[in-house]
C-alpha positions in Angstrom: 18.7 7.0 -33.0 16.8 6.6 -29.7 16.8 3.0 -28.4 13.7 1.3 -27.3 14.9 1.2 -23.7 15.6 5.0 -23.8 12.2 5.7 -25.4 10.4 3.6 -22.7 12.3 5.4 -19.9 11.4 8.8 -21.4 7.7 7.9 -21.8 7.6 6.6 -18.2 9.1 9.8 -16.8 6.7 11.9 -18.9 3.7 9.9 -17.7 4.7 10.3 -14.1 5.1 14.0 -14.5 1.7 14.4 -16.2 0.1 12.2 -13.6 1.5 14.3 -10.7 0.0 17.4 -12.4 -3.3 15.7 -13.0 -3.4 14.3 -9.4 -2.6 17.7 -7.9 -5.3 19.5 -9.9 -7.9 17.0 -8.6 -6.7 17.2 -5.0 -7.1 21.0 -5.2 -10.6 20.3 -6.6 -11.3 18.0 -3.7 -10.3 20.8 -1.3 -12.9 23.1 -2.8 -15.7 20.6 -3.4 -15.5 19.1 0.1 -14.9 22.4 1.8 -11.7 21.1 3.5 -10.1 23.5 6.0 -6.8 25.1 5.2 -5.1 23.1 8.1 -6.5 19.9 6.6 -4.3 20.3 3.5 -1.4 18.9 5.6 -2.8 15.5 4.7 -1.1 16.0 1.3 2.2 15.4 3.1 1.4 11.7 3.3 0.5 11.2 -0.3 2.7 8.8 -2.3 2.7 11.3 -5.1 3.9 14.4 -3.3 7.3 15.7 -4.6 10.0 18.0 -3.4 9.3 20.4 -6.2 5.6 20.5 -5.3 6.4 21.2 -1.7 8.9 24.0 -2.7 6.3 25.8 -4.9 3.6 25.7 -2.2 5.7 26.8 0.8 3.7 29.2 2.9 0.5 28.2 1.1 0.2 24.7 2.7 1.2 23.8 6.2 3.4 20.8 5.4 4.4 18.1 7.8 8.1 18.6 7.3 9.1 16.0 9.8 7.0 13.4 8.0 8.3 14.5 4.5 11.9 14.4 5.8 11.5 11.0 7.3 10.0 9.6 4.1 12.9 11.1 2.0 10.6 13.5 0.1 12.8 16.4 1.3 16.5 16.2 2.1 19.1 18.0 4.1 19.8 20.4 1.3 16.1 21.3 1.0 15.9 21.8 4.8 19.0 24.0 4.9 18.0 26.1 1.8 14.5 26.8 3.2 15.6 27.2 6.8 13.2 24.5 8.0 13.6 22.9 11.4 13.0 19.1 11.3 13.3 16.4 13.9 16.6 14.7 13.2 16.7 12.3 16.1 20.4 12.4 17.0 21.6 11.7 13.5 25.3 11.5 14.4 24.8 9.9 17.8 27.5 7.4 18.8 28.3 5.5 22.0 31.3 7.7 22.5 29.5 11.1 22.2 26.1 10.2 23.8 27.0 11.8 27.1 27.6 15.2 25.3 25.1 14.9 22.5 22.0 13.8 24.4 20.6 16.8 26.4 20.7 16.3 30.2 22.2 12.9 29.7 22.3 12.1 33.4 18.5 12.0 33.4 18.3 9.5 30.5 17.2 5.9 31.3 19.0 3.1 29.5 15.7 2.3 27.7 15.6 5.9 26.4 19.1 5.6 25.1 18.4 2.2 23.5 15.4 3.8 21.6 17.6 6.4 19.8 21.0 4.8 19.5 21.8 3.4 16.0 21.6 -0.4 16.1 25.1 -0.6 14.7 26.4 1.3 17.7 24.5 -0.9 20.1 25.9 -3.9 18.4 29.5 -2.7 18.8 29.0 -1.9 22.4 26.5 -4.6 23.5 28.4 -5.4 26.7 29.5 -1.8 27.5 26.1 -0.4 28.5 22.9 -1.7 30.2 20.8 -1.6 27.1 17.1 -2.3 27.4 16.4 -5.6 25.7 12.7 -4.8 25.8 13.2 -1.6 23.8 15.8 -3.2 21.5 13.7 -6.1 20.3 10.7 -3.8 19.6 12.7 -1.6 17.2 11.9 -2.2 13.5 15.6 -2.1 12.6 16.3 -5.0 14.8 16.2 -7.7 12.1 15.7 -11.4 12.5 19.4 -11.9 11.6 20.3 -9.9 14.7 17.7 -11.6 16.8 19.1 -15.0 16.1 22.7 -13.8 16.6 22.2 -12.0 19.9 19.8 -14.6 21.3 22.6 -17.1 21.0 25.2 -14.8 22.5 23.2 -13.2 25.3 21.2 -16.4 26.1 17.9 -14.5 26.5 14.7 -14.3 24.5 14.9 -11.5 21.9 12.2 -12.4 19.4 9.2 -10.2 20.1 6.2 -11.7 18.2 4.3 -8.5 18.4 7.0 -6.3 16.9 9.5 -8.4 14.9 10.0 -7.1 11.3 10.8 -10.1 9.2 10.1 -10.9 5.5 9.3 -14.4 4.2 12.9 -14.6 3.0 14.2 -13.7 6.5 12.0 -16.4 8.0 13.0 -19.1 5.5 16.7 -18.3 6.3 16.1 -18.9 10.0 13.0 -21.2 9.8 13.9 -23.6 12.6 14.5 -20.7 15.0 11.4 -18.9 13.9 9.0 -21.8 14.3 10.5 -22.6 17.7 10.2 -19.1 19.1 7.3 -17.4 17.4 4.1 -16.9 19.3 1.6 -17.2 16.4 -1.4 -15.9 18.4 0.5 -12.7 19.3 2.0 -12.4 15.9 -1.3 -12.5 13.9 -3.1 -10.4 16.5 -0.7 -7.5 17.0 2.1 -7.6 14.4 1.5 -4.9 11.8 4.3 -6.1 9.6 2.7 -9.4 8.8 2.5 -10.1 5.0 0.2 -12.2 2.8 3.2 -14.2 1.8 4.0 -15.2 5.4 0.3 -16.0 6.1 0.0 -18.2 3.0 3.2 -20.0 3.6 2.5 -20.9 7.3 -1.3 -20.9 7.2 -1.8 -24.5 8.2 0.9 -24.2 10.8 -0.9 -21.3 12.3 -4.2 -23.2 12.3 -2.8 -26.2 14.1 -1.0 -24.1 16.7 -4.3 -22.3 17.5 -6.7 -25.2 16.8 -7.4 -26.0 20.5 -7.7 -22.4 21.6 -10.1 -19.8 20.4 -8.3 -18.2 17.4 -7.8 -14.5 17.5 -9.7 -12.4 14.9 -8.5 -9.0 13.7 -8.7 -7.1 10.5 -4.9 -7.2 9.9 -4.9 -11.0 9.7 -8.3 -11.3 8.1 -7.3 -9.2 5.1 -5.0 -12.0 3.9 -7.7 -14.8 4.0 -9.8 -16.0 1.2 -13.3 -17.4 2.0 -11.9 -21.0 1.5 -9.1 -20.2 4.0 -11.5 -18.5 6.5 -13.7 -21.6 6.7 -10.7 -23.8 7.5 -9.4 -21.3 10.0 -12.7 -21.3 12.0 -12.8 -25.1 11.8 -15.8 -25.5 9.5 -13.9 -27.4 6.8 -11.2 -30.1 7.1 -8.8 -28.4 4.7 -8.4 -25.3 2.5 -10.7 -26.2 -0.4 -10.8 -25.0 -4.0 -14.0 -23.4 -5.2 -14.9 -26.6 -7.0 -14.3 -28.9 -4.0 -16.0 -26.4 -1.6 -19.1 -26.3 -3.9 -19.2 -30.1 -3.9 -18.9 -30.2 -0.1 -21.6 -27.6 0.6 -24.1 -28.6 -2.1 -23.8 -32.4 -2.3 -23.6 -33.0 1.4 -26.4 -30.5 2.1 -24.2 -28.8 4.7 -24.8 -25.3 3.3 -27.9 -24.7 5.4 -26.1 -25.7 8.6 -23.1 -23.5 7.7 -25.3 -20.5 7.1 -26.9 -20.9 10.5 -23.5 -21.2 12.2 -22.2 -18.1 10.4 -25.3 -16.1 11.4 -26.5 -17.5 14.7 -23.4 -18.6 16.6 -22.2 -15.4 18.3 -18.5 -16.2 17.9 -18.8 -17.1 14.3 -21.2 -14.2 13.6 -18.6 -11.7 14.8 -15.7 -13.3 12.9 -17.8 -13.6 9.7 -18.8 -9.9 9.7 -15.1 -9.0 10.4 -14.0 -11.3 7.5 -16.5 -9.9 5.0 -15.5 -6.3 5.9 -11.7 -7.0 5.8 -10.9 -10.3 4.1 -9.6 -11.0 0.6 -13.1 -10.7 -0.8 -15.5 -8.1 -2.1 -19.0 -7.9 -3.5 -18.1 -10.3 -6.3 -18.0 -13.1 -3.8 -21.8 -13.1 -3.9 -21.6 -14.4 -7.5 -18.9 -16.9 -6.6 -20.8 -18.5 -3.8 -24.5 -17.4 -4.2 -25.8 -20.0 -1.7 -24.0 -18.3 1.2 -26.0 -15.7 3.1 -23.7 -12.8 2.6 -24.1 -9.4 4.4 -23.9 -6.9 1.5 -23.5 -4.0 3.9 -20.3 -5.7 5.4 -19.0 -6.6 1.9 -19.5 -3.1 0.7 -17.1 -1.9 3.4 -14.3 -4.1 2.1 -11.4 -2.1 0.7 -11.0 -4.4 -2.2 -14.2 -3.3 -3.8 -14.0 -1.6 -7.2 -15.9 1.1 -9.0 -17.5 -1.5 -11.3 -18.8 -3.5 -8.3 -20.2 -0.5 -6.7 -22.1 0.5 -9.8 -23.2 -3.1 -10.4 -24.7 -3.5 -6.9 -26.0 0.1 -6.5 -29.6 -1.0 -7.1 -29.3 -3.8 -4.4 -27.5 -1.9 -1.7 -27.0 1.7 -0.7 -23.3 2.4 -0.9 -22.7 4.5 2.1 -20.4 7.6 2.0 -18.1 5.9 4.5 -17.6 3.0 2.1 -16.8 5.4 -0.7 -14.1 7.0 1.4 -12.8 3.6 2.5 -12.5 2.4 -1.1 -11.5 5.7 -2.6 -8.2 4.2 -3.9 -10.2 2.0 -6.2 -12.6 4.8 -7.4 -12.2 7.5 -10.0 -12.0 11.2 -9.2 -15.2 11.6 -11.2 -17.2 9.0 -9.1 -16.0 10.5 -5.8 -17.1 14.0 -7.0 -20.5 12.5 -8.0 -21.0 11.5 -4.4 -20.0 14.9 -3.0 -23.4 15.7 -1.5 -23.5 12.5 0.5 -19.9 12.6 1.5 -20.1 16.2 2.7 -23.1 15.3 4.9 -21.2 12.4 6.3 -19.2 13.0 9.5 -16.6 10.3 9.7 -14.3 9.2 12.5 -10.6 9.9 12.5 -9.8 6.8 10.3 -12.5 7.7 7.8 -12.4 11.5 7.2 -12.8 13.5 4.0 -9.2 14.8 4.4 -8.0 11.3 3.8 -8.9 11.8 0.2 -5.8 13.9 -0.1 -3.4 11.1 0.8 -5.0 8.1 -1.0 -3.0 6.2 -3.7 -5.7 6.1 -6.3 -4.4 3.0 -7.9 -7.4 2.6 -10.2 -7.5 6.2 -11.5 -3.7 6.1 -12.1 -4.1 2.8 -14.1 -6.7 4.5 -16.3 -4.5 7.6 -16.7 -1.4 5.6 -17.6 -3.4 3.4 -20.0 -4.8 6.4 -21.8 -1.4 8.1 -22.2 0.4 4.9 -23.2 -2.3 4.4 -25.9 -1.8 8.0 -27.1 2.0 7.5 -27.2 1.7 4.2 -29.1 -0.7 5.8 -31.6 1.7 8.7 -32.1 4.7 6.3 -32.3 2.9 4.2 -35.0 2.2 7.3 -37.1 5.8 8.4 -36.7 7.1 4.9 -37.8 4.7 4.9 -40.7 5.8 8.3 -41.8 9.4 7.3 -41.5 8.8 4.2 -43.7 6.9 6.0 -46.4 9.4 8.9 -46.5 12.5 6.6 -46.5 11.5 4.1 -49.2 12.6 5.4 -52.7 9.9 3.4 -54.3 7.1 5.1 -52.3 5.6 8.1 -54.2 5.8 10.2 -51.0 9.5 9.5 -50.7 10.0 10.2 -54.4 8.4 13.6 -54.1 10.5 14.4 -51.0 13.7 13.4 -52.8 12.8 15.5 -55.9 11.9 18.5 -53.7 15.2 18.2 -51.8 17.2 17.8 -55.0 15.6 20.9 -56.5 16.2 22.9 -53.4 19.8 21.8 -53.2 20.7 22.5 -56.8 18.2 25.4 -57.2 16.3 23.7 -60.0 12.9 25.1 -60.9 10.2 22.6 -61.6 9.8 23.7 -65.3 13.5 24.0 -66.1 
């Protein structure tokens, strides 16, 4: 008898396999529909759904980025050896002891170069045995906050690089006093690509008060974590992070809405940040319904990556959804909708960050949710029928079960119905 846990695991595997096949079929359709060049198929290398099996069956057909696939763990050493592939394995077995013989032309290597490729564990073991570059070391993503705290105390030098440090909220909480004393919030929110929403939410007021007397930095990476209520506080237009109810009361009852709209449109500094926020913040076209008295820029809101297919369809009569925006929000669209915009998209010449080939590496969260929902419903319907059939054929009082038992009895004892 299959347990519920085993059944769920089997169904999950089956759905993943069917999704990969469905996704691949649509990607090949995109290649044809959008006239993508053969060399542009390499973008498939960066898809979260690409598998080692798919790579193996398309060797010689698609020009894969084997270095990228190897680095992400899609292909392994056995695959590389079996297919005779050359991949960049940056000194995999490099140690402090063998670096002079392993690194080519070692005498020409600068300590900063060695620091960039040496495993962190080896650097740790030999911290005082070589003139490591602290500048390179503290910019490496493997150099954790635990190590920063440890070696800052030992070496008595600043090792926390606000622009590069890779730290989770749990890491920060573990060393909160050190973090708050040494972090440069302006550099962190402006340049650190590893910043998370959890960190921004936890320390949002701290960030605000640290930057309050200076012009705060604005960038898409930071803005993507801010709600409209947080944004108004961040630019100094409210005294706290309001809820929708309290913000409504403030803007409507105190008749400050008109003044705010003027500031967000007329003041050059606010106008820039407001456009950046609408295009990148934790908002989308639905914010228009949430705060209808704000003068939103629908064209900026339509560029926001959080837009959904439903919102695009809802606002299609009020605003022209540009091909660029369809490409930006492709992960929240269906394959069918993207194809329906094929004429517009093919005429659109995007920049490097918004190119048709990017369609091959998108995650397609929305389409996958629809696909999984459909298959799970089908499985549940089949399971219910199966359970129903099991019940009716197992209950001796049920006419179906009686007929089954009689038939089996007759077959077993070779009894004819009329005998």
